[in-house]
N, CA, C, O and the ligand as a Tripos MOL2 file, in Angstrom:
@<TRIPOS>MOLECULE
protein
  281   279    71     0     0
PROTEIN
NO_CHARGES

@<TRIPOS>ATOM
      1 N         113.6330  105.8680  108.1280 N.3       1 MET1
      2 CA        112.9640  104.3560  108.3590 C.3       1 MET1
      3 C         112.1790  104.3230  107.1450 C.2       1 MET1
      4 O         111.5460  105.2810  106.7020 O.2       1 MET1
      5 N         112.2630  103.0390  106.5700 N.am      2 ILE2
      6 CA        111.4450  102.7370  105.3940 C.3       2 ILE2
      7 C         110.5120  101.5740  105.6790 C.2       2 ILE2
      8 O         110.9530  100.5700  106.2380 O.2       2 ILE2
      9 N         109.3540  101.6620  105.3480 N.am      3 LYS3
     10 CA        108.2340  100.6720  105.5450 C.3       3 LYS3
     11 C         107.8370  100.2620  104.1170 C.2       3 LYS3
     12 O         107.5210  101.0940  103.2660 O.2       3 LYS3
     13 N         107.8740   98.7920  103.8760 N.am      4 VAL4
     14 CA        107.5260   98.3500  102.7060 C.3       4 VAL4
     15 C         106.2240   97.7740  102.8400 C.2       4 VAL4
     16 O         105.9410   97.0030  103.7570 O.2       4 VAL4
     17 N         105.3750   98.1510  101.8940 N.am      5 HIS5
     18 CA        103.8910   97.5260  101.9750 C.3       5 HIS5
     19 C         103.7450   96.7410  100.7070 C.2       5 HIS5
     20 O         103.8470   97.2260   99.5800 O.2       5 HIS5
     21 N         103.4790   95.3990  101.0080 N.am      6 GLU6
     22 CA        103.1560   94.5350   99.8080 C.3       6 GLU6
     23 C         102.0420   94.9520   99.0940 C.2       6 GLU6
     24 O         101.1830   95.6550   99.6260 O.2       6 GLU6
     25 N         101.9630   94.5260   97.7570 N.am      7 ALA7
     26 CA        100.7830   94.8890   96.9890 C.3       7 ALA7
     27 C          99.5670   94.2200   97.4680 C.2       7 ALA7
     28 O          99.6390   93.0410   97.8150 O.2       7 ALA7
     29 N          98.4340   94.8740   97.5190 N.am      8 VAL8
     30 CA         97.2520   94.3260   97.8890 C.3       8 VAL8
     31 C          96.1860   94.5600   96.8550 C.2       8 VAL8
     32 O          96.1150   95.6140   96.2230 O.2       8 VAL8
     33 N          95.3670   93.5580   96.7000 N.am      9 LYS9
     34 CA         94.2600   93.8850   95.7860 C.3       9 LYS9
     35 C          92.9470   94.1160   96.7550 C.2       9 LYS9
     36 O          92.6510   93.3060   97.6330 O.2       9 LYS9
     37 N          92.2620   95.2090   96.5150 N.am     10 ASN10
     38 CA         91.2020   95.5800   97.2330 C.3      10 ASN10
     39 C          90.0630   96.0970   96.3150 C.2      10 ASN10
     40 O          90.1140   97.1200   95.6320 O.2      10 ASN10
     41 N          88.9760   95.1830   96.4130 N.am     11 GLY11
     42 CA         87.8460   95.5030   95.7020 C.3      11 GLY11
     43 C          88.1420   95.7490   94.1700 C.2      11 GLY11
     44 O          87.6450   96.7100   93.5840 O.2      11 GLY11
     45 N          88.9650   94.8510   93.5550 N.am     12 GLY12
     46 CA         89.2920   95.1090   92.2090 C.3      12 GLY12
     47 C          90.3010   96.2220   91.8300 C.2      12 GLY12
     48 O          90.6720   96.4680   90.6830 O.2      12 GLY12
     49 N          90.6720   96.8280   92.9040 N.am     13 ILE13
     50 CA         91.7440   97.9510   92.7420 C.3      13 ILE13
     51 C          93.0670   97.4670   93.3720 C.2      13 ILE13
     52 O          93.1590   97.1650   94.5620 O.2      13 ILE13
     53 N          94.0580   97.4160   92.5140 N.am     14 ILE14
     54 CA         95.3710   96.9210   92.9340 C.3      14 ILE14
     55 C          96.0590   98.1810   93.5270 C.2      14 ILE14
     56 O          96.0730   99.2480   92.9140 O.2      14 ILE14
     57 N          96.5480   98.0350   94.5730 N.am     15 ASN15
     58 CA         97.4890   98.7470   95.4510 C.3      15 ASN15
     59 C          98.9060   98.2820   95.2340 C.2      15 ASN15
     60 O          99.2810   97.3340   95.9240 O.2      15 ASN15
     61 N          99.6760   98.7720   94.4420 N.am     16 PRO16
     62 CA        100.9750   98.2000   94.0430 C.3      16 PRO16
     63 C         101.9000   98.2720   95.3900 C.2      16 PRO16
     64 O         101.7520   98.9990   96.3720 O.2      16 PRO16
     65 N         102.8530   97.3340   95.1360 N.am     17 LYS17
     66 CA        103.8770   97.3250   96.1600 C.3      17 LYS17
     67 C         104.5210   98.7130   96.3340 C.2      17 LYS17
     68 O         104.7040   99.4160   95.3400 O.2      17 LYS17
     69 N         104.8260   99.0740   97.4060 N.am     18 HIS18
     70 CA        105.2870  100.4230   97.6080 C.3      18 HIS18
     71 C         106.0440  100.6420   98.9960 C.2      18 HIS18
     72 O         105.7640   99.9060   99.9420 O.2      18 HIS18
     73 N         106.9120  101.5540   99.1130 N.am     19 GLU19
     74 CA        107.6390  101.8740  100.3120 C.3      19 GLU19
     75 C         107.3440  103.3330  100.6350 C.2      19 GLU19
     76 O         107.1820  104.2270   99.8040 O.2      19 GLU19
     77 N         107.2920  103.4590  102.1040 N.am     20 VAL20
     78 CA        107.0730  104.7170  102.6500 C.3      20 VAL20
     79 C         108.3980  105.0570  103.5100 C.2      20 VAL20
     80 O         108.7580  104.3390  104.4430 O.2      20 VAL20
     81 N         108.9720  106.0270  103.1760 N.am     21 GLN21
     82 CA        110.0950  106.6220  104.1300 C.3      21 GLN21
     83 C         109.5420  107.7620  104.9210 C.2      21 GLN21
     84 O         108.9330  108.7240  104.4520 O.2      21 GLN21
     85 N         109.7950  107.5650  106.0430 N.am     22 ILE22
     86 CA        109.5110  108.6320  106.9610 C.3      22 ILE22
     87 C         110.5590  109.5260  107.3990 C.2      22 ILE22
     88 O         111.5190  108.9920  107.9530 O.2      22 ILE22
     89 N         110.5630  110.7420  107.2650 N.am     23 LEU23
     90 CA        111.6480  111.6830  107.4500 C.3      23 LEU23
     91 C         111.2110  112.8460  108.2080 C.2      23 LEU23
     92 O         110.0190  113.1530  108.2210 O.2      23 LEU23
     93 N         112.1500  113.5630  108.8860 N.am     24 CYS24
     94 CA        111.8490  114.8630  109.4550 C.3      24 CYS24
     95 C         111.5670  115.8840  108.4580 C.2      24 CYS24
     96 O         112.3890  116.1590  107.5840 O.2      24 CYS24
     97 N         110.3410  116.5050  108.5630 N.am     25 GLY25
     98 CA        109.9300  117.4720  107.7140 C.3      25 GLY25
     99 C         110.9490  118.7190  107.5950 C.2      25 GLY25
    100 O         111.0160  119.4160  106.5830 O.2      25 GLY25
    101 N         111.7000  118.9070  108.7010 N.am     26 ASN26
    102 CA        112.4690  120.0430  108.6230 C.3      26 ASN26
    103 C         113.8370  120.0150  107.9770 C.2      26 ASN26
    104 O         114.2660  120.8700  107.2020 O.2      26 ASN26
    105 N         114.5330  118.8260  108.4300 N.am     27 CYS27
    106 CA        115.8830  118.5590  108.0110 C.3      27 CYS27
    107 C         116.1220  117.4460  107.0470 C.2      27 CYS27
    108 O         117.1440  117.3440  106.3670 O.2      27 CYS27
    109 N         115.0090  116.5300  107.0290 N.am     28 GLY28
    110 CA        115.0920  115.5120  106.0610 C.3      28 GLY28
    111 C         115.6520  114.1260  106.6860 C.2      28 GLY28
    112 O         115.7490  113.0790  106.0460 O.2      28 GLY28
    113 N         115.9910  114.2930  107.9990 N.am     29 TYR29
    114 CA        116.3950  113.1550  108.7840 C.3      29 TYR29
    115 C         115.7970  111.8430  108.7230 C.2      29 TYR29
    116 O         114.6030  111.8250  109.0220 O.2      29 TYR29
    117 N         116.3250  110.7410  108.4120 N.am     30 ASP30
    118 CA        115.6220  109.6490  108.3110 C.3      30 ASP30
    119 C         115.2750  108.9120  109.8290 C.2      30 ASP30
    120 O         116.1130  108.3660  110.5460 O.2      30 ASP30
    121 N         114.0940  109.0230  110.0610 N.am     31 LEU31
    122 CA        113.6040  108.8130  111.4590 C.3      31 LEU31
    123 C         113.5530  107.1860  111.6660 C.2      31 LEU31
    124 O         113.2500  106.4100  110.7590 O.2      31 LEU31
    125 N         113.8750  106.8150  112.9190 N.am     32 ASP32
    126 CA        113.7700  105.5550  113.3230 C.3      32 ASP32
    127 C         112.3700  105.1980  113.8840 C.2      32 ASP32
    128 O         111.6970  106.1600  114.2540 O.2      32 ASP32
    129 N         111.8570  104.0220  113.9980 N.am     33 GLU33
    130 CA        110.5430  103.8820  114.4130 C.3      33 GLU33
    131 C         110.5200  104.3880  115.8410 C.2      33 GLU33
    132 O         109.5000  105.0040  116.1500 O.2      33 GLU33
    133 N         111.4010  104.2530  116.7170 N.am     34 SER34
    134 CA        111.3640  104.5950  117.9180 C.3      34 SER34
    135 C         111.3930  106.1500  118.2610 C.2      34 SER34
    136 O         111.1480  106.5840  119.3870 O.2      34 SER34
    137 N         111.7270  106.9570  117.1380 N.am     35 GLU35
    138 CA        111.7450  108.2790  117.1990 C.3      35 GLU35
    139 C         110.6640  109.0970  116.7560 C.2      35 GLU35
    140 O         110.5980  110.3230  116.8550 O.2      35 GLU35
    141 N         109.6210  108.1400  116.1390 N.am     36 LEU36
    142 CA        108.3280  108.8400  115.7530 C.3      36 LEU36
    143 C         107.5090  109.4600  116.8000 C.2      36 LEU36
    144 O         106.7960  110.4180  116.5010 O.2      36 LEU36
    145 N         107.5390  109.0210  117.9580 N.am     37 ASN37
    146 CA        106.6720  109.5190  118.9820 C.3      37 ASN37
    147 C         107.4420  110.5710  119.6970 C.2      37 ASN37
    148 O         106.8500  111.1060  120.6350 O.2      37 ASN37
    149 N         108.6510  110.9670  119.4310 N.am     38 ALA38
    150 CA        109.2210  111.9400  120.0140 C.3      38 ALA38
    151 C         108.7270  113.4390  119.7460 C.2      38 ALA38
    152 O         108.0750  113.6800  118.7310 O.2      38 ALA38
    153 N         109.0230  114.3730  120.6020 N.am     39 ASP39
    154 CA        108.4170  115.7020  120.3030 C.3      39 ASP39
    155 C         109.2380  116.4340  119.2710 C.2      39 ASP39
    156 O         108.7730  117.1450  118.3800 O.2      39 ASP39
    157 N         110.5910  116.1640  119.5070 N.am     40 THR40
    158 CA        111.4440  116.8790  118.6130 C.3      40 THR40
    159 C         112.4950  115.9050  117.8290 C.2      40 THR40
    160 O         112.8960  114.8420  118.3010 O.2      40 THR40
    161 N         112.8270  116.3590  116.7320 N.am     41 CYS41
    162 CA        113.8600  115.7060  115.9290 C.3      41 CYS41
    163 C         115.0760  115.5730  116.7140 C.2      41 CYS41
    164 O         115.5300  116.5070  117.3750 O.2      41 CYS41
    165 N         115.7210  114.1730  116.6330 N.am     42 SER42
    166 CA        116.9010  114.0120  117.3720 C.3      42 SER42
    167 C         118.2320  114.5790  116.6250 C.2      42 SER42
    168 O         119.3460  114.6670  117.1430 O.2      42 SER42
    169 N         117.9250  114.8930  115.4770 N.am     43 ASP43
    170 CA        119.0040  115.4460  114.5520 C.3      43 ASP43
    171 C         119.1000  116.9720  114.5590 C.2      43 ASP43
    172 O         120.1850  117.5100  114.7790 O.2      43 ASP43
    173 N         117.9190  117.7280  114.3080 N.am     44 CYS44
    174 CA        117.9730  119.0700  114.0810 C.3      44 CYS44
    175 C         117.4140  119.7070  115.3430 C.2      44 CYS44
    176 O         117.5880  120.9090  115.5420 O.2      44 CYS44
    177 N         116.7250  118.9170  116.2300 N.am     45 GLY45
    178 CA        116.1000  119.6010  117.5540 C.3      45 GLY45
    179 C         115.0080  120.3560  117.3910 C.2      45 GLY45
    180 O         114.5230  120.9190  118.3730 O.2      45 GLY45
    181 N         114.4070  120.5010  116.0470 N.am     46 GLU46
    182 CA        113.2930  121.1720  115.8280 C.3      46 GLU46
    183 C         111.9970  120.2690  116.2550 C.2      46 GLU46
    184 O         112.0940  119.0440  116.3290 O.2      46 GLU46
    185 N         110.7140  120.9980  116.5440 N.am     47 PRO47
    186 CA        109.5810  120.1280  116.7730 C.3      47 PRO47
    187 C         109.3520  119.1790  115.5420 C.2      47 PRO47
    188 O         109.5240  119.5550  114.3830 O.2      47 PRO47
    189 N         108.9650  117.9690  115.8820 N.am     48 LEU48
    190 CA        108.9490  116.8850  114.9270 C.3      48 LEU48
    191 C         107.7630  117.1770  113.9370 C.2      48 LEU48
    192 O         106.6450  117.4440  114.3770 O.2      48 LEU48
    193 N         108.0040  117.1270  112.7280 N.am     49 ASN49
    194 CA        106.9220  117.3900  111.7970 C.3      49 ASN49
    195 C         107.2880  116.2590  110.7660 C.2      49 ASN49
    196 O         108.3030  116.3680  110.0780 O.2      49 ASN49
    197 N         106.4840  115.2150  110.6710 N.am     50 LEU50
    198 CA        106.8220  114.1210  109.7700 C.3      50 LEU50
    199 C         106.4640  114.3080  108.2690 C.2      50 LEU50
    200 O         105.4480  114.8800  107.8720 O.2      50 LEU50
    201 N         107.4130  113.7610  107.4940 N.am     51 ARG51
    202 CA        107.2160  113.9780  106.1140 C.3      51 ARG51
    203 C         107.4170  112.6490  105.5620 C.2      51 ARG51
    204 O         108.4050  111.9890  105.8860 O.2      51 ARG51
    205 N         106.4030  112.1440  104.6170 N.am     52 GLN52
    206 CA        106.4830  110.8260  104.1860 C.3      52 GLN52
    207 C         106.8900  110.8430  102.7050 C.2      52 GLN52
    208 O         106.3000  111.6190  101.9530 O.2      52 GLN52
    209 N         107.7950  110.0930  102.2650 N.am     53 ASN53
    210 CA        108.0900  109.9810  100.9060 C.3      53 ASN53
    211 C         107.5030  108.3620  100.3930 C.2      53 ASN53
    212 O         107.8400  107.2930  100.9020 O.2      53 ASN53
    213 N         106.7440  108.5190   99.4910 N.am     54 THR54
    214 CA        106.2510  107.1860   98.9060 C.3      54 THR54
    215 C         106.8900  106.8970   97.7920 C.2      54 THR54
    216 O         106.9790  107.7420   96.9010 O.2      54 THR54
    217 N         107.4070  105.7190   97.6760 N.am     55 LYS55
    218 CA        107.8720  105.2800   96.3610 C.3      55 LYS55
    219 C         107.2280  104.0690   95.8560 C.2      55 LYS55
    220 O         107.1270  103.1080   96.6190 O.2      55 LYS55
    221 N         106.7870  104.0010   94.6790 N.am     56 ILE56
    222 CA        105.9160  102.9300   94.1770 C.3      56 ILE56
    223 C         107.0780  102.0240   93.3240 C.2      56 ILE56
    224 O         107.9040  102.5040   92.5470 O.2      56 ILE56
    225 N         106.9390  100.7370   93.6380 N.am     57 TYR57
    226 CA        107.9380   99.8070   92.8950 C.3      57 TYR57
    227 C         107.4880   99.6460   91.3810 C.2      57 TYR57
    228 O         106.3100   99.5180   91.0480 O.2      57 TYR57
    229 N         108.3930   99.6640   90.6430 N.am     58 ALA58
    230 CA        108.0940   99.7330   89.0860 C.3      58 ALA58
    231 C         107.8990   98.3740   88.8060 C.2      58 ALA58
    232 O         107.4630   98.1530   87.6770 O.2      58 ALA58
    233 N         108.1080   97.3750   89.5440 N.am     59 THR59
    234 CA        107.7740   95.9900   89.0990 C.3      59 THR59
    235 C         106.4020   95.8180   88.9520 C.2      59 THR59
    236 O         105.6130   96.2360   89.7990 O.2      59 THR59
    237 N         105.9990   95.1410   87.7780 N.am     60 SER60
    238 CA        104.5910   95.1010   87.6030 C.3      60 SER60
    239 C         103.9700   93.8420   88.4170 C.2      60 SER60
    240 O         104.5610   92.8280   88.7880 O.2      60 SER60
    241 N         102.7370   94.1630   88.5710 N.am     61 VAL61
    242 CA        101.8680   93.1050   89.3830 C.3      61 VAL61
    243 C         101.7390   91.8490   88.5510 C.2      61 VAL61
    244 O         101.2180   92.0410   87.4520 O.2      61 VAL61
    245 N         102.0870   90.6360   88.8190 N.am     62 PRO62
    246 CA        101.6190   89.4690   88.0150 C.3      62 PRO62
    247 C         100.2090   89.6340   87.5240 C.2      62 PRO62
    248 O          99.2860   90.0130   88.2430 O.2      62 PRO62
    249 N         100.0910   89.2930   86.1220 N.am     63 ALA63
    250 CA         98.7090   89.3390   85.5860 C.3      63 ALA63
    251 C          97.8620   88.2000   86.2170 C.2      63 ALA63
    252 O          98.2360   87.0310   86.3070 O.2      63 ALA63
    253 N          96.7200   88.6760   86.6240 N.am     64 ALA64
    254 CA         95.8420   87.6920   87.2100 C.3      64 ALA64
    255 C          94.9240   87.0800   85.9280 C.2      64 ALA64
    256 O          94.4530   87.7770   85.0290 O.2      64 ALA64
    257 N          94.7930   85.7480   86.0420 N.am     65 GLY65
    258 CA         93.8920   85.1080   85.0590 C.3      65 GLY65
    259 C          94.5660   84.9490   83.7140 C.2      65 GLY65
    260 O          93.8910   84.4540   82.8110 O.2      65 GLY65
    261 N          95.8890   85.3300   83.4550 N.am     66 GLY66
    262 CA         96.4530   85.0080   82.2550 C.3      66 GLY66
    263 C          96.0370   85.7860   81.0240 C.2      66 GLY66
    264 O          96.6100   85.5410   79.9620 O.2      66 GLY66
    265 N          95.0910   86.7000   81.0790 N.am     67 SER67
    266 CA         94.8550   87.4210   79.7990 C.3      67 SER67
    267 C          95.3820   88.8890   80.0720 C.2      67 SER67
    268 O          95.3850   89.4890   81.1470 O.2      67 SER67
    269 N          95.8480   89.3400   78.7760 N.am     68 THR68
    270 CA         96.5300   90.6370   78.8170 C.3      68 THR68
    271 C          95.7360   91.5860   78.1490 C.2      68 THR68
    272 O          95.5070   91.3430   76.9640 O.2      68 THR68
    273 N          95.2510   92.6380   78.6490 N.am     69 LEU69
    274 CA         94.5970   93.6810   77.8430 C.3      69 LEU69
    275 C          95.4440   94.8930   77.4730 C.2      69 LEU69
    276 O          95.9670   95.6040   78.3310 O.2      69 LEU69
    277 N          95.5670   95.1140   76.0690 N.am     70 VAL70
    278 CA         96.2820   96.2880   75.7250 C.3      70 VAL70
    279 C          95.5890   97.4420   75.4790 C.2      70 VAL70
    280 O          96.1930   98.4720   75.1790 O.2      70 VAL70
    281 ZN        115.2420  117.1340  111.7790 Zn       71 ZN71
@<TRIPOS>BOND
     1     1     2 1
     2     2     3 1
     3     3     4 2
     4     3     5 am
     5     5     6 1
     6     6     7 1
     7     7     8 2
     8     7     9 am
     9     9    10 1
    10    10    11 1
    11    11    12 2
    12    11    13 am
    13    13    14 1
    14    14    15 1
    15    15    16 2
    16    15    17 am
    17    17    18 1
    18    18    19 1
    19    19    20 2
    20    19    21 am
    21    21    22 1
    22    22    23 1
    23    23    24 2
    24    23    25 am
    25    25    26 1
    26    26    27 1
    27    27    28 2
    28    27    29 am
    29    29    30 1
    30    30    31 1
    31    31    32 2
    32    31    33 am
    33    33    34 1
    34    34    35 1
    35    35    36 2
    36    35    37 am
    37    37    38 1
    38    38    39 1
    39    39    40 2
    40    39    41 am
    41    41    42 1
    42    42    43 1
    43    43    44 2
    44    43    45 am
    45    45    46 1
    46    46    47 1
    47    47    48 2
    48    47    49 am
    49    49    50 1
    50    50    51 1
    51    51    52 2
    52    51    53 am
    53    53    54 1
    54    54    55 1
    55    55    56 2
    56    55    57 am
    57    57    58 1
    58    58    59 1
    59    59    60 2
    60    59    61 am
    61    61    62 1
    62    62    63 1
    63    63    64 2
    64    63    65 am
    65    65    66 1
    66    66    67 1
    67    67    68 2
    68    67    69 am
    69    69    70 1
    70    70    71 1
    71    71    72 2
    72    71    73 am
    73    73    74 1
    74    74    75 1
    75    75    76 2
    76    75    77 am
    77    77    78 1
    78    78    79 1
    79    79    80 2
    80    79    81 am
    81    81    82 1
    82    82    83 1
    83    83    84 2
    84    83    85 am
    85    85    86 1
    86    86    87 1
    87    87    88 2
    88    87    89 am
    89    89    90 1
    90    90    91 1
    91    91    92 2
    92    91    93 am
    93    93    94 1
    94    94    95 1
    95    95    96 2
    96    95    97 am
    97    97    98 1
    98    98    99 1
    99    99   100 2
   100    99   101 am
   101   101   102 1
   102   102   103 1
   103   103   104 2
   104   103   105 am
   105   105   106 1
   106   106   107 1
   107   107   108 2
   108   107   109 am
   109   109   110 1
   110   110   111 1
   111   111   112 2
   112   111   113 am
   113   113   114 1
   114   114   115 1
   115   115   116 2
   116   115   117 am
   117   117   118 1
   118   118   119 1
   119   119   120 2
   120   119   121 am
   121   121   122 1
   122   122   123 1
   123   123   124 2
   124   123   125 am
   125   125   126 1
   126   126   127 1
   127   127   128 2
   128   127   129 am
   129   129   130 1
   130   130   131 1
   131   131   132 2
   132   131   133 am
   133   133   134 1
   134   134   135 1
   135   135   136 2
   136   135   137 am
   137   137   138 1
   138   138   139 1
   139   139   140 2
   140   139   141 am
   141   141   142 1
   142   142   143 1
   143   143   144 2
   144   143   145 am
   145   145   146 1
   146   146   147 1
   147   147   148 2
   148   147   149 am
   149   149   150 1
   150   150   151 1
   151   151   152 2
   152   151   153 am
   153   153   154 1
   154   154   155 1
   155   155   156 2
   156   155   157 am
   157   157   158 1
   158   158   159 1
   159   159   160 2
   160   159   161 am
   161   161   162 1
   162   162   163 1
   163   163   164 2
   164   163   165 am
   165   165   166 1
   166   166   167 1
   167   167   168 2
   168   167   169 am
   169   169   170 1
   170   170   171 1
   171   171   172 2
   172   171   173 am
   173   173   174 1
   174   174   175 1
   175   175   176 2
   176   175   177 am
   177   177   178 1
   178   178   179 1
   179   179   180 2
   180   179   181 am
   181   181   182 1
   182   182   183 1
   183   183   184 2
   184   183   185 am
   185   185   186 1
   186   186   187 1
   187   187   188 2
   188   187   189 am
   189   189   190 1
   190   190   191 1
   191   191   192 2
   192   191   193 am
   193   193   194 1
   194   194   195 1
   195   195   196 2
   196   195   197 am
   197   197   198 1
   198   198   199 1
   199   199   200 2
   200   199   201 am
   201   201   202 1
   202   202   203 1
   203   203   204 2
   204   203   205 am
   205   205   206 1
   206   206   207 1
   207   207   208 2
   208   207   209 am
   209   209   210 1
   210   210   211 1
   211   211   212 2
   212   211   213 am
   213   213   214 1
   214   214   215 1
   215   215   216 2
   216   215   217 am
   217   217   218 1
   218   218   219 1
   219   219   220 2
   220   219   221 am
   221   221   222 1
   222   222   223 1
   223   223   224 2
   224   223   225 am
   225   225   226 1
   226   226   227 1
   227   227   228 2
   228   227   229 am
   229   229   230 1
   230   230   231 1
   231   231   232 2
   232   231   233 am
   233   233   234 1
   234   234   235 1
   235   235   236 2
   236   235   237 am
   237   237   238 1
   238   238   239 1
   239   239   240 2
   240   239   241 am
   241   241   242 1
   242   242   243 1
   243   243   244 2
   244   243   245 am
   245   245   246 1
   246   246   247 1
   247   247   248 2
   248   247   249 am
   249   249   250 1
   250   250   251 1
   251   251   252 2
   252   251   253 am
   253   253   254 1
   254   254   255 1
   255   255   256 2
   256   255   257 am
   257   257   258 1
   258   258   259 1
   259   259   260 2
   260   259   261 am
   261   261   262 1
   262   262   263 1
   263   263   264 2
   264   263   265 am
   265   265   266 1
   266   266   267 1
   267   267   268 2
   268   267   269 am
   269   269   270 1
   270   270   271 1
   271   271   272 2
   272   271   273 am
   273   273   274 1
   274   274   275 1
   275   275   276 2
   276   275   277 am
   277   277   278 1
   278   278   279 1
   279   279   280 2
@<TRIPOS>SUBSTRUCTURE
     1 MET1         2 RESIDUE 1 A MET
     2 ILE2         6 RESIDUE 1 A ILE
     3 LYS3        10 RESIDUE 1 A LYS
     4 VAL4        14 RESIDUE 1 A VAL
     5 HIS5        18 RESIDUE 1 A HIS
     6 GLU6        22 RESIDUE 1 A GLU
     7 ALA7        26 RESIDUE 1 A ALA
     8 VAL8        30 RESIDUE 1 A VAL
     9 LYS9        34 RESIDUE 1 A LYS
    10 ASN10       38 RESIDUE 1 A ASN
    11 GLY11       42 RESIDUE 1 A GLY
    12 GLY12       46 RESIDUE 1 A GLY
    13 ILE13       50 RESIDUE 1 A ILE
    14 ILE14       54 RESIDUE 1 A ILE
    15 ASN15       58 RESIDUE 1 A ASN
    16 PRO16       62 RESIDUE 1 A PRO
    17 LYS17       66 RESIDUE 1 A LYS
    18 HIS18       70 RESIDUE 1 A HIS
    19 GLU19       74 RESIDUE 1 A GLU
    20 VAL20       78 RESIDUE 1 A VAL
    21 GLN21       82 RESIDUE 1 A GLN
    22 ILE22       86 RESIDUE 1 A ILE
    23 LEU23       90 RESIDUE 1 A LEU
    24 CYS24       94 RESIDUE 1 A CYS
    25 GLY25       98 RESIDUE 1 A GLY
    26 ASN26      102 RESIDUE 1 A ASN
    27 CYS27      106 RESIDUE 1 A CYS
    28 GLY28      110 RESIDUE 1 A GLY
    29 TYR29      114 RESIDUE 1 A TYR
    30 ASP30      118 RESIDUE 1 A ASP
    31 LEU31      122 RESIDUE 1 A LEU
    32 ASP32      126 RESIDUE 1 A ASP
    33 GLU33      130 RESIDUE 1 A GLU
    34 SER34      134 RESIDUE 1 A SER
    35 GLU35      138 RESIDUE 1 A GLU
    36 LEU36      142 RESIDUE 1 A LEU
    37 ASN37      146 RESIDUE 1 A ASN
    38 ALA38      150 RESIDUE 1 A ALA
    39 ASP39      154 RESIDUE 1 A ASP
    40 THR40      158 RESIDUE 1 A THR
    41 CYS41      162 RESIDUE 1 A CYS
    42 SER42      166 RESIDUE 1 A SER
    43 ASP43      170 RESIDUE 1 A ASP
    44 CYS44      174 RESIDUE 1 A CYS
    45 GLY45      178 RESIDUE 1 A GLY
    46 GLU46      182 RESIDUE 1 A GLU
    47 PRO47      186 RESIDUE 1 A PRO
    48 LEU48      190 RESIDUE 1 A LEU
    49 ASN49      194 RESIDUE 1 A ASN
    50 LEU50      198 RESIDUE 1 A LEU
    51 ARG51      202 RESIDUE 1 A ARG
    52 GLN52      206 RESIDUE 1 A GLN
    53 ASN53      210 RESIDUE 1 A ASN
    54 THR54      214 RESIDUE 1 A THR
    55 LYS55      218 RESIDUE 1 A LYS
    56 ILE56      222 RESIDUE 1 A ILE
    57 TYR57      226 RESIDUE 1 A TYR
    58 ALA58      230 RESIDUE 1 A ALA
    59 THR59      234 RESIDUE 1 A THR
    60 SER60      238 RESIDUE 1 A SER
    61 VAL61      242 RESIDUE 1 A VAL
    62 PRO62      246 RESIDUE 1 A PRO
    63 ALA63      250 RESIDUE 1 A ALA
    64 ALA64      254 RESIDUE 1 A ALA
    65 GLY65      258 RESIDUE 1 A GLY
    66 GLY66      262 RESIDUE 1 A GLY
    67 SER67      266 RESIDUE 1 A SER
    68 THR68      270 RESIDUE 1 A THR
    69 LEU69      274 RESIDUE 1 A LEU
    70 VAL70      278 RESIDUE 1 A VAL
    71 ZN71       281 GROUP 0 **** ****
């Protein structure tokens, strides 16, 4: 399952758009949302141990205010 989080600006800090993929930590199976609460992985049958892969989108955030600092 991949959840996409839109970019947010929080107290002057920009948190870029990113996606979080939730996998079985044991076998890397891509879990569905409905499987997150299960005790065991439906693919490998091991006790579920979540692993998250975070991927930051490379696209730049539009410059606010029009000025560009180099
Ligand atoms: Zn698994």
